[in-house]
C-alpha positions as protocol buffer text, in pm:
chain_id: "A"
residue {
  index: 1
  type: MET
  ca { x: 0 y: 0 z: 0 }
}
residue {
  index: 2
  type: ALA
  ca { x: 122 y: 349 z: -81 }
}
residue {
  index: 3
  type: ASP
  ca { x: 186 y: 605 z: 191 }
}
residue {
  index: 4
  type: PHE
  ca { x: 199 y: 903 z: -48 }
}
residue {
  index: 5
  type: THR
  ca { x: 32 y: 971 z: -380 }
}
residue {
  index: 6
  type: THR
  ca { x: -110 y: 1250 z: -593 }
}
residue {
  index: 7
  type: ARG
  ca { x: -452 y: 1408 z: -612 }
}
residue {
  index: 8
  type: ARG
  ca { x: -485 y: 1302 z: -978 }
}
residue {
  index: 9
  type: LEU
  ca { x: -448 y: 935 z: -882 }
}
residue {
  index: 10
  type: VAL
  ca { x: -699 y: 962 z: -596 }
}
residue {
  index: 11
  type: GLU
  ca { x: -949 y: 1132 z: -825 }
}
residue {
  index: 12
  type: ALA
  ca { x: -907 y: 848 z: -1079 }
}
residue {
  index: 13
  type: ILE
  ca { x: -1001 y: 578 z: -826 }
}
residue {
  index: 14
  type: ASP
  ca { x: -1337 y: 412 z: -880 }
}
residue {
  index: 15
  type: PRO
  ca { x: -1460 y: 357 z: -521 }
}
residue {
  index: 16
  type: ARG
  ca { x: -1709 y: 87 z: -623 }
}
residue {
  index: 17
  type: VAL
  ca { x: -1447 y: -122 z: -806 }
}
residue {
  index: 18
  type: THR
  ca { x: -1201 y: -72 z: -519 }
}
residue {
  index: 19
  type: SER
  ca { x: -1459 y: -187 z: -264 }
}
residue {
  index: 20
  type: ILE
  ca { x: -1543 y: -500 z: -463 }
}
residue {
  index: 21
  type: ASN
  ca { x: -1174 y: -585 z: -505 }
}
residue {
  index: 22
  type: VAL
  ca { x: -1080 y: -546 z: -139 }
}
residue {
  index: 23
  type: LEU
  ca { x: -1387 y: -735 z: -20 }
}
residue {
  index: 24
  type: THR
  ca { x: -1313 y: -1019 z: -262 }
}
residue {
  index: 25
  type: ALA
  ca { x: -951 y: -1030 z: -147 }
}
residue {
  index: 26
  type: LEU
  ca { x: -1052 y: -1002 z: 220 }
}
residue {
  index: 27
  type: SER
  ca { x: -800 y: -720 z: 248 }
}
residue {
  index: 28
  type: LEU
  ca { x: -996 y: -424 z: 379 }
}
residue {
  index: 29
  type: HIS
  ca { x: -680 y: -234 z: 475 }
}
residue {
  index: 30
  type: LEU
  ca { x: -596 y: -196 z: 104 }
}
residue {
  index: 31
  type: ALA
  ca { x: -894 y: 35 z: 50 }
}
residue {
  index: 32
  type: LYS
  ca { x: -747 y: 313 z: 262 }
}
residue {
  index: 33
  type: THR
  ca { x: -650 y: 627 z: 76 }
}
residue {
  index: 34
  type: PRO
  ca { x: -292 y: 742 z: 139 }
}
residue {
  index: 35
  type: MET
  ca { x: -196 y: 1104 z: 198 }
}
residue {
  index: 36
  type: TYR
  ca { x: -214 y: 1282 z: -133 }
}
residue {
  index: 37
  type: PHE
  ca { x: -65 y: 1597 z: -274 }
}
residue {
  index: 38
  type: ASP
  ca { x: -121 y: 1813 z: -581 }
}
residue {
  index: 39
  type: THR
  ca { x: 198 y: 1720 z: -767 }
}
residue {
  index: 40
  type: ASP
  ca { x: 454 y: 1442 z: -797 }
}
residue {
  index: 41
  type: ARG
  ca { x: 724 y: 1686 z: -685 }
}
residue {
  index: 42
  type: GLU
  ca { x: 538 y: 1768 z: -363 }
}
residue {
  index: 43
  type: ALA
  ca { x: 459 y: 1403 z: -286 }
}
residue {
  index: 44
  type: ILE
  ca { x: 822 y: 1298 z: -341 }
}
residue {
  index: 45
  type: GLU
  ca { x: 968 y: 1586 z: -139 }
}
residue {
  index: 46
  type: LEU
  ca { x: 739 y: 1516 z: 156 }
}
residue {
  index: 47
  type: ALA
  ca { x: 797 y: 1141 z: 136 }
}
residue {
  index: 48
  type: LEU
  ca { x: 1172 y: 1206 z: 158 }
}
residue {
  index: 49
  type: VAL
  ca { x: 1124 y: 1440 z: 454 }
}
residue {
  index: 50
  type: SER
  ca { x: 924 y: 1167 z: 630 }
}
residue {
  index: 51
  type: ALA
  ca { x: 1225 y: 932 z: 603 }
}
residue {
  index: 52
  type: CYS
  ca { x: 1402 y: 1150 z: 865 }
}
residue {
  index: 53
  type: LEU
  ca { x: 1737 y: 1142 z: 684 }
}
residue {
  index: 54
  type: ALA
  ca { x: 1999 y: 1400 z: 776 }
}
residue {
  index: 55
  type: ASP
  ca { x: 2050 y: 1447 z: 399 }
}
residue {
  index: 56
  type: THR
  ca { x: 1779 y: 1341 z: 154 }
}
residue {
  index: 57
  type: ALA
  ca { x: 2052 y: 1292 z: -108 }
}
residue {
  index: 58
  type: ALA
  ca { x: 2136 y: 975 z: 88 }
}
residue {
  index: 59
  type: ALA
  ca { x: 1792 y: 825 z: 15 }
}
residue {
  index: 60
  type: ARG
  ca { x: 1779 y: 494 z: -169 }
}
residue {
  index: 61
  type: VAL
  ca { x: 1502 y: 558 z: -420 }
}
residue {
  index: 62
  type: VAL
  ca { x: 1367 y: 335 z: -697 }
}
residue {
  index: 63
  type: ARG
  ca { x: 1120 y: 462 z: -955 }
}
residue {
  index: 64
  type: ILE
  ca { x: 915 y: 217 z: -1162 }
}
residue {
  index: 65
  type: ALA
  ca { x: 655 y: 271 z: -1431 }
}
residue {
  index: 66
  type: ASP
  ca { x: 434 y: 0 z: -1279 }
}
residue {
  index: 67
  type: THR
  ca { x: 472 y: -340 z: -1115 }
}
residue {
  index: 68
  type: LEU
  ca { x: 437 y: -522 z: -1447 }
}
residue {
  index: 69
  type: SER
  ca { x: 721 y: -323 z: -1609 }
}
residue {
  index: 70
  type: LEU
  ca { x: 1032 y: -384 z: -1401 }
}
residue {
  index: 71
  type: GLU
  ca { x: 1283 y: -431 z: -1682 }
}
residue {
  index: 72
  type: ARG
  ca { x: 1364 y: -57 z: -1671 }
}
residue {
  index: 73
  type: VAL
  ca { x: 1381 y: 143 z: -1349 }
}
residue {
  index: 74
  type: GLU
  ca { x: 1541 y: 463 z: -1228 }
}
residue {
  index: 75
  type: VAL
  ca { x: 1741 y: 460 z: -906 }
}
residue {
  index: 76
  type: SER
  ca { x: 1904 y: 725 z: -692 }
}
residue {
  index: 77
  type: GLU
  ca { x: 2281 y: 771 z: -707 }
}
residue {
  index: 78
  type: VAL
  ca { x: 2327 y: 610 z: -366 }
}
residue {
  index: 79
  type: TYR
  ca { x: 2132 y: 305 z: -472 }
}
residue {
  index: 80
  type: ALA
  ca { x: 2305 y: 292 z: -812 }
}
residue {
  index: 81
  type: SER
  ca { x: 2643 y: 257 z: -643 }
}
residue {
  index: 82
  type: GLU
  ca { x: 2510 y: -38 z: -440 }
}
residue {
  index: 83
  type: LEU
  ca { x: 2357 y: -200 z: -748 }
}
residue {
  index: 84
  type: SER
  ca { x: 2684 y: -171 z: -940 }
}
residue {
  index: 85
  type: GLN
  ca { x: 2803 y: -461 z: -721 }
}
residue {
  index: 86
  type: ARG
  ca { x: 2545 y: -687 z: -889 }
}
residue {
  index: 87
  type: PRO
  ca { x: 2675 y: -816 z: -1225 }
}
residue {
  index: 88
  type: GLN
  ca { x: 2330 y: -930 z: -1345 }
}
residue {
  index: 89
  type: LEU
  ca { x: 2213 y: -565 z: -1351 }
}
residue {
  index: 90
  type: GLU
  ca { x: 2339 y: -313 z: -1601 }
}
residue {
  index: 91
  type: PRO
  ca { x: 2290 y: 62 z: -1617 }
}
residue {
  index: 92
  type: HIS
  ca { x: 2151 y: 206 z: -1940 }
}
residue {
  index: 93
  type: THR
  ca { x: 2199 y: 576 z: -1867 }
}
residue {
  index: 94
  type: ALA
  ca { x: 2411 y: 797 z: -1647 }
}
residue {
  index: 95
  type: SER
  ca { x: 2251 y: 925 z: -1329 }
}
residue {
  index: 96
  type: ARG
  ca { x: 2047 y: 1243 z: -1352 }
}
residue {
  index: 97
  type: GLU
  ca { x: 1806 y: 1439 z: -1140 }
}
residue {
  index: 98
  type: MET
  ca { x: 1436 y: 1362 z: -1157 }
}
residue {
  index: 99
  type: THR
  ca { x: 1274 y: 1571 z: -1427 }
}
residue {
  index: 100
  type: PHE
  ca { x: 936 y: 1734 z: -1381 }
}
residue {
  index: 101
  type: ASP
  ca { x: 704 y: 1914 z: -1619 }
}
residue {
  index: 102
  type: GLN
  ca { x: 590 y: 2275 z: -1560 }
}
residue {
  index: 103
  type: CYS
  ca { x: 305 y: 2144 z: -1341 }
}
residue {
  index: 104
  type: GLY
  ca { x: 546 y: 1963 z: -1106 }
}
residue {
  index: 105
  type: ASN
  ca { x: 472 y: 1611 z: -1231 }
}
residue {
  index: 106
  type: LEU
  ca { x: 735 y: 1355 z: -1328 }
}
residue {
  index: 107
  type: LEU
  ca { x: 807 y: 1302 z: -1694 }
}
residue {
  index: 108
  type: PRO
  ca { x: 745 y: 944 z: -1813 }
}
residue {
  index: 109
  type: LEU
  ca { x: 1023 y: 686 z: -1774 }
}
Protein backbone atom coordinates (compact mmCIF):
# COMPACT_ATOMS: atom_id res chain seq x y z
CA MET A 1 0.00 0.00 0.00
CA ALA A 2 1.22 3.49 -0.81
CA ASP A 3 1.86 6.05 1.91
CA PHE A 4 1.99 9.03 -0.48
CA THR A 5 0.32 9.71 -3.80
CA THR A 6 -1.10 12.50 -5.93
CA ARG A 7 -4.52 14.08 -6.12
CA ARG A 8 -4.85 13.02 -9.78
CA LEU A 9 -4.48 9.35 -8.82
CA VAL A 10 -6.99 9.62 -5.96
CA GLU A 11 -9.49 11.32 -8.25
CA ALA A 12 -9.07 8.48 -10.79
CA ILE A 13 -10.01 5.78 -8.26
CA ASP A 14 -13.37 4.12 -8.80
CA PRO A 15 -14.60 3.57 -5.21
CA ARG A 16 -17.09 0.87 -6.23
CA VAL A 17 -14.47 -1.22 -8.06
CA THR A 18 -12.01 -0.72 -5.19
CA SER A 19 -14.59 -1.87 -2.64
CA ILE A 20 -15.43 -5.00 -4.63
CA ASN A 21 -11.74 -5.85 -5.05
CA VAL A 22 -10.80 -5.46 -1.39
CA LEU A 23 -13.87 -7.35 -0.20
CA THR A 24 -13.13 -10.19 -2.62
CA ALA A 25 -9.51 -10.30 -1.47
CA LEU A 26 -10.52 -10.02 2.20
CA SER A 27 -8.00 -7.20 2.48
CA LEU A 28 -9.96 -4.24 3.79
CA HIS A 29 -6.80 -2.34 4.75
CA LEU A 30 -5.96 -1.96 1.04
CA ALA A 31 -8.94 0.35 0.50
CA LYS A 32 -7.47 3.13 2.62
CA THR A 33 -6.50 6.27 0.76
CA PRO A 34 -2.92 7.42 1.39
CA MET A 35 -1.96 11.04 1.98
CA TYR A 36 -2.14 12.82 -1.33
CA PHE A 37 -0.65 15.97 -2.74
CA ASP A 38 -1.21 18.13 -5.81
CA THR A 39 1.98 17.20 -7.67
CA ASP A 40 4.54 14.42 -7.97
CA ARG A 41 7.24 16.86 -6.85
CA GLU A 42 5.38 17.68 -3.63
CA ALA A 43 4.59 14.03 -2.86
CA ILE A 44 8.22 12.98 -3.41
CA GLU A 45 9.68 15.86 -1.39
CA LEU A 46 7.39 15.16 1.56
CA ALA A 47 7.97 11.41 1.36
CA LEU A 48 11.72 12.06 1.58
CA VAL A 49 11.24 14.40 4.54
CA SER A 50 9.24 11.67 6.30
CA ALA A 51 12.25 9.32 6.03
CA CYS A 52 14.02 11.50 8.65
CA LEU A 53 17.37 11.42 6.84
CA ALA A 54 19.99 14.00 7.76
CA ASP A 55 20.50 14.47 3.99
CA THR A 56 17.79 13.41 1.54
CA ALA A 57 20.52 12.92 -1.08
CA ALA A 58 21.36 9.75 0.88
CA ALA A 59 17.92 8.25 0.15
CA ARG A 60 17.79 4.94 -1.69
CA VAL A 61 15.02 5.58 -4.20
CA VAL A 62 13.67 3.35 -6.97
CA ARG A 63 11.20 4.62 -9.55
CA ILE A 64 9.15 2.17 -11.62
CA ALA A 65 6.55 2.71 -14.31
CA ASP A 66 4.34 0.00 -12.79
CA THR A 67 4.72 -3.40 -11.15
CA LEU A 68 4.37 -5.22 -14.47
CA SER A 69 7.21 -3.23 -16.09
CA LEU A 70 10.32 -3.84 -14.01
CA GLU A 71 12.83 -4.31 -16.82
CA ARG A 72 13.64 -0.57 -16.71
CA VAL A 73 13.81 1.43 -13.49
CA GLU A 74 15.41 4.63 -12.28
CA VAL A 75 17.41 4.60 -9.06
CA SER A 76 19.04 7.25 -6.92
CA GLU A 77 22.81 7.71 -7.07
CA VAL A 78 23.27 6.10 -3.66
CA TYR A 79 21.32 3.05 -4.72
CA ALA A 80 23.05 2.92 -8.12
CA SER A 81 26.43 2.57 -6.43
CA GLU A 82 25.10 -0.38 -4.40
CA LEU A 83 23.57 -2.00 -7.48
CA SER A 84 26.84 -1.71 -9.40
CA GLN A 85 28.03 -4.61 -7.21
CA ARG A 86 25.45 -6.87 -8.89
CA PRO A 87 26.75 -8.16 -12.25
CA GLN A 88 23.30 -9.30 -13.45
CA LEU A 89 22.13 -5.65 -13.51
CA GLU A 90 23.39 -3.13 -16.01
CA PRO A 91 22.90 0.62 -16.17
CA HIS A 92 21.51 2.06 -19.40
CA THR A 93 21.99 5.76 -18.67
CA ALA A 94 24.11 7.97 -16.47
CA SER A 95 22.51 9.25 -13.29
CA ARG A 96 20.47 12.43 -13.52
CA GLU A 97 18.06 14.39 -11.40
CA MET A 98 14.36 13.62 -11.57
CA THR A 99 12.74 15.71 -14.27
CA PHE A 100 9.36 17.34 -13.81
CA ASP A 101 7.04 19.14 -16.19
CA GLN A 102 5.90 22.75 -15.60
CA CYS A 103 3.05 21.44 -13.41
CA GLY A 104 5.46 19.63 -11.06
CA ASN A 105 4.72 16.11 -12.31
CA LEU A 106 7.35 13.55 -13.28
CA LEU A 107 8.07 13.02 -16.94
CA PRO A 108 7.45 9.44 -18.13
CA LEU A 109 10.23 6.86 -17.74
